[in-house]
SEBA-682277 format. One line per field, with one value per atom (N, C-alpha, C, O): x, y, z; residue in one letter; residue number from 1; atom name. Coordinates in steps of 0.2 Angstrom, whole numbers, plus 2048, in hexadecimal, padded with zeros to 3 digits. Layout:
% residues N
u <- X_...
v <- Y_...
w <- Z_...
resn <- A_...
resi <- NUM_...
name <- CA_...
***
This chain:
% residues 86
u <- 777_77D_77F_785_779_779_77C_780_77A_77D_783_786_787_78F_792_797_78E_791_790_794_78A_78A_78F_791_790_795_79C_79F_79D_7A4_7A4_7AA_79F_7A0_7A0_7A2_79D_79D_7A4_7A6_7A7_7AE_7B3_7B8_7B2_7B6_7B5_7B9_7AF_7AE_7B2_7B4_7B1_7B5_7BD_7C0_7BF_7C6_7C8_7CD_7C3_7C5_7C5_7C9_7C0_7C0_7C5_7C7_7C8_7CE_7D4_7D8_7D5_7DA_7DA_7DF_7D4_7D4_7D6_7D9_7D3_7D5_7DC_7DF_7DF_7E6_7EB_7F0_7E8_7EC_7EB_7EF_7E5_7E4_7E8_7EA_7E9_7ED_7F4_7F8_7F7_7FE_7FE_803_7F9_7F9_7F9_7FD_7F6_7F7_7FD_800_7FF_807_80C_811_80B_810_80F_814_809_809_80C_80E_80B_80E_815_819_818_820_823_828_81E_820_820_824_81B_81B_821_824_822_828_82E_831_82F_835_835_83A_830_82F_831_835_82E_830_837_839_83A_841_845_84B_843_847_847_84B_840_83E_83F_83D_843_844_848_848_84D_851_84D_84F_847_843_83F_83D_83D_83B_83F_83D_846_84A_84B_84C_84A_84B_845_845_83E_838_837_834_839_837_83D_83C_841_846_844_842_845_843_848_847_84D_853_850_84C_852_850_855_85B_854_858_85A_855_860_863_861_860_85F_85D_856_854_853_84D_847_846_844_840_839_834_838_831_82E_828_831_82E_830_836_82C_82E_831_82F_835_837_833_82E_833_830_82F_82A_835_835_831_82E_831_82D_826_822_824_81D_81B_815_81E_81C_81B_816_820_820_819_816_818_812_80B_807_80B_805_805_7FF_80A_80A_808_804_80A_807_800_7FC_7FE_7F6_7F2_7ED_7F4_7F0_7F0_7EB_7F6_7F6_7F1_7EF_7F1_7ED_7E6_7E2_7E4_7DE_7DA_7D4_7DD_7DB_7DB_7D9_7DD_7DE_7D8_7D6_7D5_7D0_7D2_7CE_7D9_7DC_7DB_7DC_7DA_7DA_7E1_7E2_7E4_7EB_7E9_7E7_7EA_7E9_7EF_7F4_7F0_7F7_7F7_7FC
v <- 875_875_86E_86C_86A_863_85F_85A_860_85D_85C_856_861_862_85D_85A_85E_85A_852_84E_850_849_847_842_84B_84A_849_844_84E_84D_847_843_844_83E_839_834_838_834_833_82D_838_838_836_834_838_835_82D_829_82C_825_820_81A_823_820_820_81B_825_826_820_81D_820_81B_814_810_813_80C_80A_804_80F_80E_80D_809_811_810_809_806_807_800_7FB_7F6_7FB_7F7_7F6_7F1_7FC_7FC_7FA_7F8_7FB_7F8_7F0_7ED_7EE_7E8_7E4_7DE_7E7_7E3_7E4_7DF_7E8_7E9_7E3_7E0_7E2_7DD_7D7_7D3_7D5_7CF_7CE_7C8_7D2_7D2_7D1_7CE_7D5_7D3_7CD_7C9_7CA_7C3_7BE_7B8_7C0_7BA_7BB_7B6_7C1_7C0_7BE_7BC_7BF_7BC_7B5_7B2_7B2_7AB_7A7_7A2_7AB_7AA_7A9_7A4_7AF_7AF_7A9_7A6_7A8_7A3_79C_798_79B_795_793_78E_79A_79A_799_796_79B_79A_794_791_791_78B_78B_78F_786_785_789_78A_78D_792_798_79B_799_79F_79D_7A1_796_794_795_796_794_795_79C_79E_7A1_7A8_7AB_7AE_7A9_7AB_7A8_7AC_7A1_79D_7A0_79E_7A4_7A6_7AC_7B1_7AC_7B0_7B6_7BB_7B5_7BA_7C1_7C1_7C7_7CD_7D1_7D2_7D2_7D4_7DB_7E0_7DD_7E3_7E7_7ED_7E3_7E6_7EA_7ED_7E9_7EC_7E8_7E3_7EC_7E8_7E9_7E7_7ED_7EF_7F4_7F5_7F7_7FD_803_803_809_80F_814_814_818_81D_823_823_826_82C_831_833_832_836_834_838_82C_82A_82A_82B_829_82A_830_831_836_83D_83E_841_83C_83D_839_83C_833_830_833_833_836_83A_840_843_844_84A_848_84C_842_841_83F_840_83B_839_840_840_845_84B_84E_851_84E_852_84F_853_848_845_844_843_846_845_84C_84B_851_857_858_85D_854_854_851_84B_854_851_84F_84F_84F_84D_845_842_843_83C_83A_83E_835_834_82E_829_82F_828_826_829_81E_81C_819_817
w <- 7CF_7D3_7D6_7D6_7D7_7DA_7D4_7D5_7CE_7C8_7C8_7C7_7C9_7C9_7CE_7CC_7D4_7DA_7D7_7D8_7D4_7D3_7CD_7CD_7C8_7C3_7C7_7C5_7CB_7CF_7D3_7D2_7D6_7DA_7D5_7D7_7D0_7CB_7C8_7C7_7C7_7C4_7CA_7C9_7D0_7D5_7D7_7D9_7D6_7D6_7D1_7D2_7CB_7C5_7C6_7C4_7C9_7C9_7CF_7CF_7D4_7DA_7D7_7D9_7D3_7D0_7CC_7CC_7C8_7C4_7C9_7C7_7CF_7D2_7D5_7D6_7D8_7DB_7D6_7D8_7D0_7CB_7CA_7C9_7C9_7C8_7CE_7CE_7D4_7DA_7DB_7DD_7D8_7DA_7D4_7D6_7CE_7C8_7CB_7C9_7CF_7D2_7D7_7D8_7DB_7E0_7DD_7E0_7D8_7D5_7D2_7D3_7CE_7CB_7D1_7D0_7D7_7DC_7DF_7E0_7E0_7E3_7DE_7E0_7D8_7D2_7D3_7D3_7D4_7D4_7DB_7DC_7E0_7E6_7E6_7E9_7E3_7E2_7DE_7E0_7D8_7D4_7D9_7D9_7DC_7E1_7E6_7E7_7E9_7EE_7EB_7EE_7E4_7E1_7E0_7E0_7DD_7DC_7E2_7E2_7E7_7EC_7F0_7F4_7F0_7F3_7FA_7FE_7FD_804_807_80D_803_806_809_80E_807_809_80F_813_810_815_81C_822_81B_820_822_828_81D_81F_823_828_820_822_829_82E_82A_831_836_83B_835_839_83D_83B_844_849_84A_84D_846_847_844_840_847_845_840_843_83B_836_837_837_837_838_83E_83E_843_849_849_84E_843_843_847_846_84C_850_84D_850_849_846_849_848_84F_853_84F_84C_84F_84D_853_858_850_855_857_853_85B_85C_856_855_853_84E_847_844_846_841_843_83F_849_84A_84A_848_84C_84B_843_841_840_839_836_831_838_836_837_833_83E_83F_83C_83C_83A_837_82F_82C_82C_825_826_821_82B_82C_82C_828_82F_830_82A_828_826_820_81B_817_81A_815_817_813_81E_820_81D_81D_81D_81A_812_810_80F_809_805_806_800_7FC_7F4_7F0_7F4_7EE_7ED_7F2_7E7_7E5_7E1_7DC_7E4_7E0_7DC_7DF_7D6_7D1_7CF_7CD_7D1_7CF_7C8_7C5
resn <- X_X_X_X_X_X_X_X_X_X_X_X_X_X_X_X_X_X_X_X_X_X_X_X_X_X_X_X_X_X_X_X_X_X_X_X_X_X_X_X_X_X_X_X_X_X_X_X_X_X_X_X_X_X_X_X_X_X_X_X_X_X_X_X_X_X_X_X_X_X_X_X_X_X_X_X_X_X_X_X_X_X_X_X_X_X_X_X_X_X_X_X_X_X_X_X_X_X_X_X_X_X_X_X_X_X_X_X_X_X_X_X_X_X_X_X_X_X_X_X_X_X_X_X_X_X_X_X_X_X_X_X_X_X_X_X_X_X_X_X_X_X_X_X_X_X_X_X_X_X_X_X_X_X_X_X_X_X_X_X_X_X_X_X_X_X_X_X_X_X_X_X_X_X_X_X_X_X_X_X_X_X_X_X_X_X_X_X_X_X_X_X_X_X_X_X_X_X_X_X_X_X_X_X_X_X_X_X_X_X_X_X_X_X_X_X_X_X_X_X_X_X_X_X_X_X_X_X_X_X_X_X_X_X_X_X_X_X_X_X_X_X_X_X_X_X_X_X_X_X_X_X_X_X_X_X_X_X_X_X_X_X_X_X_X_X_X_X_X_X_X_X_X_X_X_X_X_X_X_X_X_X_X_X_X_X_X_X_X_X_X_X_X_X_X_X_X_X_X_X_X_X_X_X_X_X_X_X_X_X_X_X_X_X_X_X_X_X_X_X_X_X_X_X_X_X_X_X_X_X_X_X_X_X_X_X_X_X_X_X_X_X_X_X
resi <- 1_1_1_1_2_2_2_2_3_3_3_3_4_4_4_4_5_5_5_5_6_6_6_6_7_7_7_7_8_8_8_8_9_9_9_9_10_10_10_10_11_11_11_11_12_12_12_12_13_13_13_13_14_14_14_14_15_15_15_15_16_16_16_16_17_17_17_17_18_18_18_18_19_19_19_19_20_20_20_20_21_21_21_21_22_22_22_22_23_23_23_23_24_24_24_24_25_25_25_25_26_26_26_26_27_27_27_27_28_28_28_28_29_29_29_29_30_30_30_30_31_31_31_31_32_32_32_32_33_33_33_33_34_34_34_34_35_35_35_35_36_36_36_36_37_37_37_37_38_38_38_38_39_39_39_39_40_40_40_40_41_41_41_41_42_42_42_42_43_43_43_43_44_44_44_44_45_45_45_45_46_46_46_46_47_47_47_47_48_48_48_48_49_49_49_49_50_50_50_50_51_51_51_51_52_52_52_52_53_53_53_53_54_54_54_54_55_55_55_55_56_56_56_56_57_57_57_57_58_58_58_58_59_59_59_59_60_60_60_60_61_61_61_61_62_62_62_62_63_63_63_63_64_64_64_64_65_65_65_65_66_66_66_66_67_67_67_67_68_68_68_68_69_69_69_69_70_70_70_70_71_71_71_71_72_72_72_72_73_73_73_73_74_74_74_74_75_75_75_75_76_76_76_76_77_77_77_77_78_78_78_78_79_79_79_79_80_80_80_80_81_81_81_81_82_82_82_82_83_83_83_83_84_84_84_84_85_85_85_85_86_86_86_86
name <- N_CA_C_O_N_CA_C_O_N_CA_C_O_N_CA_C_O_N_CA_C_O_N_CA_C_O_N_CA_C_O_N_CA_C_O_N_CA_C_O_N_CA_C_O_N_CA_C_O_N_CA_C_O_N_CA_C_O_N_CA_C_O_N_CA_C_O_N_CA_C_O_N_CA_C_O_N_CA_C_O_N_CA_C_O_N_CA_C_O_N_CA_C_O_N_CA_C_O_N_CA_C_O_N_CA_C_O_N_CA_C_O_N_CA_C_O_N_CA_C_O_N_CA_C_O_N_CA_C_O_N_CA_C_O_N_CA_C_O_N_CA_C_O_N_CA_C_O_N_CA_C_O_N_CA_C_O_N_CA_C_O_N_CA_C_O_N_CA_C_O_N_CA_C_O_N_CA_C_O_N_CA_C_O_N_CA_C_O_N_CA_C_O_N_CA_C_O_N_CA_C_O_N_CA_C_O_N_CA_C_O_N_CA_C_O_N_CA_C_O_N_CA_C_O_N_CA_C_O_N_CA_C_O_N_CA_C_O_N_CA_C_O_N_CA_C_O_N_CA_C_O_N_CA_C_O_N_CA_C_O_N_CA_C_O_N_CA_C_O_N_CA_C_O_N_CA_C_O_N_CA_C_O_N_CA_C_O_N_CA_C_O_N_CA_C_O_N_CA_C_O_N_CA_C_O_N_CA_C_O_N_CA_C_O_N_CA_C_O_N_CA_C_O_N_CA_C_O_N_CA_C_O_N_CA_C_O_N_CA_C_O_N_CA_C_O_N_CA_C_O_N_CA_C_O_N_CA_C_O_N_CA_C_O_N_CA_C_O_N_CA_C_O_N_CA_C_O_N_CA_C_O_N_CA_C_O
***
């Protein structure tokens, strides 16, 4: 019985390693695209990023409804043993 558990854990580790590798590749590609956009925009981007103006009135704070939804999602995912492979 413990042999099956070891096999399950090894499979889980393999899946997690594959997920981490995939996410790392995506992160590297995203950084490369971001650098390309920054190079293309040049100093125009510095003006936008350096600005202290709030875009579309969004202050970065969440509403009570958003906070409750986030808590609900956290509770649901905490009880799940499923592994999502990207």
